[in-house]
C-alpha positions in Angstrom: -59.1 -11.7 -11.0 -55.5 -11.7 -11.1 -53.6 -8.8 -9.6 -50.5 -7.6 -11.4 -47.5 -6.9 -9.4 -45.2 -4.2 -10.5 -41.6 -5.1 -10.2 -39.3 -2.1 -9.6 -35.9 -2.5 -11.2 -33.1 -2.9 -8.6 -30.2 -0.7 -9.1 -27.1 -2.7 -8.3 -23.8 -0.7 -7.8 -20.5 -2.6 -8.4 -18.8 -3.4 -5.2 -15.5 -1.9 -6.3 -17.3 1.4 -6.8 -18.7 1.6 -3.4 -17.0 3.9 -0.9 -15.1 1.7 1.7 -15.1 2.8 5.2 -11.6 2.5 6.9 -11.5 1.6 10.6 -9.3 3.8 12.7 -7.4 0.7 14.2 -5.9 -0.2 10.9 -4.0 3.1 10.7 -2.1 2.0 13.9 -1.1 -1.1 12.2 0.4 0.7 9.2 2.1 3.2 11.5 3.7 0.4 13.6 4.9 -1.4 10.4 6.6 1.8 9.3 8.3 2.2 12.7 9.5 -1.4 12.6 11.0 -1.0 9.1 12.8 2.1 10.2 14.2 0.4 13.3 15.4 -2.6 11.4 17.1 -0.2 8.9 18.8 1.6 11.7 19.8 -1.7 13.3 21.3 -2.9 10.0 23.3 0.4 9.7 24.5 0.1 13.3 25.7 -3.4 12.7 27.4 -2.4 9.6 29.2 0.3 11.6 30.2 -2.0 14.4 31.5 -4.6 11.9 33.8 -1.8 10.5 35.1 -0.8 13.9 38.9 -0.6 14.3 40.3 -1.5 17.8 43.4 0.4 18.8 45.8 -1.2 21.4 48.6 0.9 22.8 51.9 -0.9 23.6 54.0 1.5 25.5 57.3 0.9 27.4 59.2 -2.4 27.9 57.5 -5.5 26.5 56.8 -8.0 29.3 54.2 -10.5 30.6 51.6 -7.7 31.2 51.9 -6.2 27.7 51.9 -9.6 26.1 48.7 -10.5 28.0 47.1 -7.2 27.1 47.8 -7.7 23.3 46.7 -11.4 23.2 43.5 -10.7 24.9 42.9 -7.6 22.9 43.3 -9.4 19.6 41.0 -12.3 20.8 38.4 -9.8 22.0 38.5 -7.9 18.7 37.8 -11.2 16.9 34.9 -12.0 19.2 33.5 -8.5 19.0 33.4 -8.4 15.2 36.0 -5.7 14.8 37.2 -5.1 11.2 40.9 -4.7 12.2 43.2 -4.1 15.1 45.9 -1.3 15.2 48.9 -2.0 17.5 50.3 1.5 18.3 54.0 0.9 19.3 56.5 2.8 21.3 58.9 0.4 22.9 62.6 0.0 23.5 62.2 -3.8 23.5 61.6 -6.4 26.1 61.6 -10.0 26.9 62.0 -12.6 24.1 59.3 -14.9 25.6 56.7 -12.1 25.8 57.6 -10.9 22.3 57.1 -14.4 20.8 53.8 -14.7 22.6 52.6 -11.4 20.9 53.9 -12.5 17.5 52.1 -15.9 17.7 48.9 -14.0 18.6 49.3 -11.8 15.5 50.1 -14.7 13.2 47.1 -16.7 14.4 44.7 -13.7 14.5 41.5 -13.9 12.5 41.4 -10.1 12.0 44.1 -8.0 10.3 46.7 -6.5 12.7 48.2 -3.2 11.7 51.5 -2.4 13.4 51.9 1.4 13.7 55.0 3.1 15.3 53.5 6.4 16.6 53.5 9.2 17.6 56.5 11.2 16.3 59.5 10.3 18.3 58.4 6.8 19.1 60.4 3.7 18.3 60.0 0.0 17.7 63.4 -1.2 18.8 64.6 -4.7 19.5 61.4 -6.8 20.3 59.3 -4.1 18.7 60.9 -4.8 15.3 59.8 -8.4 15.4 56.3 -7.4 16.2 56.2 -4.8 13.4 57.5 -7.5 11.0 54.8 -9.9 12.0 52.0 -7.4 11.6 49.8 -7.8 8.4 50.4 -4.0 7.7 53.6 -2.2 9.0 53.4 1.5 9.2 55.4 4.3 10.9 54.8 7.9 11.7 57.4 10.5 10.6 60.3 11.0 13.0 60.2 7.3 14.3 62.6 4.5 14.1 62.9 0.7 14.3 65.7 -1.9 14.5 68.5 -2.7 16.9 67.0 -6.2 17.2 70.2 -8.0 18.5 69.5 -10.0 21.6 70.7 -7.9 24.6 72.7 -10.7 26.3 75.1 -11.0 23.5 74.8 -7.6 21.9 75.7 -5.3 24.8 79.1 -3.6 24.2 81.8 -4.2 26.6 80.9 -7.7 27.7 83.6 -10.3 27.8 83.8 -12.8 25.0 82.2 -10.5 22.4 85.0 -9.2 20.1 84.2 -6.5 17.5 85.2 -6.6 14.0 88.0 -4.3 13.0 87.7 -1.7 10.2 90.3 -1.5 7.5 92.2 1.2 9.4 92.6 -1.1 12.3 90.0 0.5 14.6 87.2 -1.4 16.2 83.9 -1.3 14.3 81.3 -0.6 17.0 78.4 -1.3 14.5 79.0 -5.0 14.6 79.1 -7.5 17.4 80.1 -11.0 16.8 79.1 -13.8 19.2 82.1 -15.6 20.6 80.7 -18.7 22.3 78.6 -21.5 20.9 75.6 -20.5 23.0 75.8 -16.9 21.8 76.0 -18.0 18.2 72.9 -20.2 18.8 70.9 -17.3 20.2 71.9 -15.0 17.3 71.2 -17.5 14.6 67.8 -18.4 16.1 66.9 -14.7 16.3 68.0 -14.0 12.8 66.1 -17.0 11.4 63.0 -16.0 13.3 62.8 -12.5 12.0 63.8 -13.7 8.5 60.8 -16.0 8.4 58.6 -13.1 9.4 59.9 -10.9 6.7 59.4 -13.6 4.0 55.9 -14.3 5.3 54.9 -10.5 4.9 57.0 -10.0 1.7 59.3 -7.4 3.4 63.0 -6.8 3.2 64.5 -10.0 4.8 68.2 -8.9 4.2 67.8 -5.8 6.3 65.9 -7.8 9.0 68.9 -10.2 9.4 71.2 -7.2 9.5 69.1 -5.6 12.3 69.7 -8.8 14.3 73.3 -9.5 13.5 74.6 -5.9 13.4 72.0 -4.0 15.4 71.0 -1.8 12.5 68.3 0.9 12.8 66.3 2.8 10.3 64.2 6.0 10.4 60.7 5.9 8.9 61.5 7.3 5.4 64.4 5.0 4.9 62.4 2.0 6.1 59.8 2.8 3.5 62.4 3.1 0.8 63.9 -0.3 1.7 60.6 -2.0 1.8 60.9 -2.7 5.5 57.5 -1.1 6.2 54.5 -0.7 4.0 53.7 3.0 4.5 54.3 6.2 6.5 51.3 7.9 8.0 51.2 11.1 10.0 48.4 10.1 12.3 45.8 7.4 12.9 43.2 8.9 10.6 45.8 9.1 7.8 46.7 5.5 8.4 43.2 4.2 8.2 42.7 6.2 4.9 45.9 4.9 3.5 45.3 1.2 4.2 41.7 1.4 2.9 41.2 -1.0 0.0 44.5 -2.8 0.7 44.3 -6.7 0.5 46.2 -8.7 3.1 46.4 -12.4 3.8 44.8 -13.5 7.1 44.9 -17.1 7.9 45.5 -18.1 4.3 42.6 -16.1 2.9 42.5 -12.7 1.3 41.0 -9.9 3.4 40.3 -6.5 1.9 40.5 -3.6 4.4 37.7 -1.1 4.5 39.0 1.3 7.2 38.2 4.7 5.8 35.5 6.2 8.0 35.5 3.2 10.3 34.8 3.7 14.1 37.9 3.9 16.1 37.6 2.0 19.4 40.5 2.6 21.8 41.0 -0.4 24.2 42.7 0.5 27.4 44.2 -2.3 29.7 41.6 -3.7 32.0 42.1 -4.4 35.7 43.6 -7.8 35.1 46.3 -6.4 32.8 47.0 -3.5 35.3 47.2 -5.9 38.2 49.6 -8.2 36.2 51.7 -5.1 35.3 52.0 -4.2 39.0 53.1 -7.6 40.3 55.4 -8.5 37.4 57.4 -5.3 38.0 60.7 -6.7 39.2 60.9 -4.2 42.1 57.3 -5.0 43.3 58.0 -8.8 42.9 61.2 -8.3 44.9 59.4 -6.5 47.7 56.6 -9.1 47.8 59.2 -11.9 48.1 60.9 -10.2 51.0 57.7 -9.4 52.8 56.5 -13.0 52.4 59.8 -14.4 53.8 60.0 -12.1 56.7 56.3 -12.6 57.5 56.7 -16.4 57.6 59.8 -16.1 59.7 58.0 -13.9 62.2 55.0 -16.2 62.2 57.2 -19.3 62.9 59.1 -17.4 65.7 55.8 -16.3 67.3 53.3 -19.0 66.6 49.6 -18.0 66.8 49.9 -14.5 65.6 48.1 -15.4 62.3 48.4 -12.0 60.4 52.1 -12.2 59.6 51.8 -15.8 58.3 48.8 -15.1 56.2 50.1 -11.9 54.7 53.5 -13.5 54.2 52.1 -16.5 52.4 50.0 -14.4 50.1 52.9 -12.1 49.2 55.2 -15.1 48.7 52.7 -16.8 46.3 52.3 -13.6 44.3 56.1 -13.3 44.1 56.5 -16.8 42.9 53.8 -16.2 40.2 55.7 -13.1 39.0 59.0 -14.9 39.0 57.3 -17.6 36.8 57.0 -15.1 34.0 60.1 -13.0 34.7 63.7 -13.9 33.8 64.7 -14.9 37.3 68.1 -16.3 38.4 67.3 -19.1 40.8 70.8 -18.7 42.2 69.8 -15.2 43.2 66.6 -16.5 44.8 68.6 -19.1 46.7 71.1 -16.5 48.0 68.3 -14.2 49.2 66.6 -17.0 51.1 69.9 -18.1 52.5 70.7 -14.6 53.6 67.3 -14.1 55.3 67.7 -17.5 57.0 71.2 -16.7 58.3 70.0 -13.4 59.7 67.1 -15.1 61.3 69.4 -17.8 62.8 71.6 -15.0 64.3 68.6 -13.9 66.4 67.8 -17.5 67.6 71.3 -18.9 67.9 73.7 -16.0 68.6 77.1 -16.4 67.0 78.5 -12.9 67.7 77.6 -11.6 64.3 79.1 -14.3 62.1 75.8 -15.7 60.8 74.3 -12.2 60.5 77.1 -10.7 58.4 77.2 -13.7 56.1 73.4 -13.4 55.7 73.7 -9.7 54.8 76.3 -10.4 52.1 74.3 -13.3 50.6 71.2 -11.1 50.7 72.8 -8.3 48.7 74.6 -10.5 46.1 71.4 -12.5 45.6 69.4 -9.3 45.1 71.8 -7.9 42.5 71.8 -11.1 40.4 68.2 -11.9 40.9 67.1 -10.8 37.4 68.8 -12.8 34.7 68.7 -10.2 32.1 70.5 -7.0 31.0 67.4 -5.1 30.0 67.1 -1.9 32.1 63.4 -2.2 32.6 63.8 -5.6 34.3 66.6 -4.7 36.8 65.9 -4.3 40.5 66.5 -0.7 41.6 69.7 -0.4 43.7 68.1 1.9 46.2 65.5 -0.7 47.0 68.2 -3.3 47.5 70.2 -1.0 49.8 67.1 0.0 51.7 66.2 -3.6 52.6 69.8 -4.5 53.2 70.3 -1.6 55.6 67.0 -2.4 57.4 68.0 -5.9 57.8 71.4 -5.0 59.1 69.9 -2.4 61.5 67.5 -5.0 62.8 70.4 -7.5 63.2 72.5 -4.9 65.1 69.5 -4.2 67.4 69.1 -7.9 68.1 72.8 -8.4 68.8 72.8 -5.5 71.2 69.8 -6.8 73.1 71.5 -10.2 73.3 74.8 -8.7 74.5 73.0 -6.7 77.2 71.1 -9.8 78.3 74.3 -11.8 78.7 76.0 -9.0 80.8 73.0 -8.5 83.0 72.6 -10.3 86.4 70.5 -13.4 86.5 67.3 -12.8 88.4 65.4 -16.0 88.1 66.1 -19.8 88.4 68.5 -21.8 90.5 71.4 -19.7 89.6 70.1 -16.8 91.7 70.4 -18.9 94.9 74.2 -19.1 94.6 75.9 -17.0 97.3 72.7 -16.6 99.4 73.0 -16.9 103.2 70.3 -18.7 105.2 69.8 -20.4 108.6 69.3 -24.1 109.1 65.7 -24.7 110.3 65.5 -28.5 110.4 67.9 -31.3 110.9 67.4 -35.0 110.8 65.6 -37.0 108.1 67.2 -37.3 104.8 69.1 -34.0 104.9 69.1 -30.6 106.7 66.6 -28.0 105.6 67.1 -24.3 105.2 64.6 -21.6 104.3 65.5 -19.5 101.3 63.3 -17.0 99.4 60.3 -18.3 101.3 60.9 -22.0 100.5 62.5 -24.9 102.3 65.5 -26.5 100.6 67.5 -29.6 101.3 71.2 -29.0 101.7 74.4 -31.0 101.8 77.4 -29.8 103.7 80.8 -31.2 104.5 80.4 -30.2 108.2 77.7 -31.3 110.6 74.8 -28.8 110.9 72.4 -28.0 113.8 69.4 -25.8 113.9 70.4 -22.2 113.8 73.7 -22.6 111.9 74.2 -20.1 109.1 75.3 -21.4 105.6 76.1 -20.0 102.2 75.0 -21.6 99.0 77.9 -22.8 96.8 76.2 -24.9 94.1 72.5 -24.9 93.2 71.7 -28.1 91.2 68.6 -30.0 91.1 66.7 -30.1 94.5 69.7 -30.4 96.9 71.9 -27.3 97.4 75.5 -27.5 98.2 76.4 -25.2 101.1 79.2 -24.3 103.4 78.9 -23.5 107.1 79.6 -19.8 107.9 78.6 -19.6 111.5 77.2 -21.5 114.5 73.8 -21.3 116.2 73.4 -18.2 118.3 
């Protein structure tokens, strides 16, 4: 018998219709992915903000080695940091030609746009500041500011000999124009005029007025400068400046660069410790004091060997002063006179000449200090009170040394053979090579024109070498 098997139909449900169970761990993966996406988005936004940052460098006061170092390193740092632009906020009466040209070269070779901005109200970009403003990719000024007067000071200062002024038609001198008289002065003026004219043509600004600012010392206020196309715009403050230059296209290293400064992050860059230290030691008054401390420290060390501290401090101060003089407009004739003066005053202490060397040293010291800085710029002149203070201190020390020397010469001799002259002693031994006397606890050989015996009294006439010349004053008792 065959048994029939009943086959029950198998209900098959499609897989995509089955309910799928989600593991709890997979939710964490989804959540982490969302967080990562948000973080990347925020990072991208932050990078976009940093790339649109504008660095602001403040150039205040006289332009010198410290300000040039600050600007050069600031522009280079902005390029490395990915800044969108650099704003040079200027307020300067001018400065050294070498430092100005260093700053101009840094601007011309910059890989980021440099915006020159004379601000705040009442500021100026005179003399060297005018060259810097002309070199900037964008030149701007705040209201109530001015620029110009770019004539080199050495040949533009009124009243100096060899600089005749033009005369106006009525026969009076025209004080607005100074003509160089010597060949060297003409060379300096022509060089400065050609330099600023080249900057003006590079930036498509008014080159005629730039030359006039050099040759005639012309100046302009902000509004007039804008009308004459000396500058590009006038802005009341930094925010207005960044808004005004937004969308402007400038040429940076032979390529077009479109500024996107509206709403950009402003990053003020203050001078770091290196720039501050350089500003301190390159101050003419500080450099002058360092040089004198160094000279006197070395003189004191050589006069008293083994002290150590004066020599070390003097050497450090002298090296710092030499570094400062390397970047300052120093007259080497002035340096030589100061060293000569200090040497003569030191020689007076060691080789007394009744004040002749000392007085000559003081005169050389004062003259050298006055002519030490080879420039007419007020910011690079040594203060007269400092010169007088050091000259007075040196003269006082010299007078004190001369007084001590004079008193020493007038005082009685208390040591050495000279103290034996005039002394009276008795003859204690005769015979042998020469008679012997006892004087100040010691036996001395004597020579006398008269015969001597033990007990005779004698007076010392000459004390030389080891034999004393004596005379007999009495016989033996």
